Steps between C-alpha positions, in 0.01 A plus 500: 500500500377606159134602434320199356305737278826581326540148373444490119629152404562167668744237376494159679701185458460318822499136398139395546393737777332742267145410624593566853670831420202614287257417778699723742512794257133515389474873573783553251337267244171696544680797361581277189869573531677334201636163631758271348547157650625154422175292488564134597200265469743216572546634864136612551322183384190489282258619774742766632561629140129538441453678833800732434371592156154570640656724759718692251200540268323699771764764463634472141327430174785500248851354507790424280630142534868454424555140399854380412440530126226764471297776658117487512249758623200346663239538770618416849204260540645294210845454637617146413545250786667219282839652489758458775612857506486825307515874564207734507466870498154603642383834358266767633 
């Protein structure tokens, strides 16, 4: 098995299970390893989306949101919950 300290980037596309995966890798998130994921409020529900954003904001401050028609830099705490799905790159 590889050394977890050697991980320098995480890419996830796991169809709505991102909150579960992120909870299981909090030691990695605490290192603020860049993280790219498909973010799907449609799957998480309103309350789950808010909780997931709050958890991610503990580890990351800034992100790049990749909508279908544009990219937008924003604070993690400001991630939108009204879209069905978009991609996000969480930055250290």
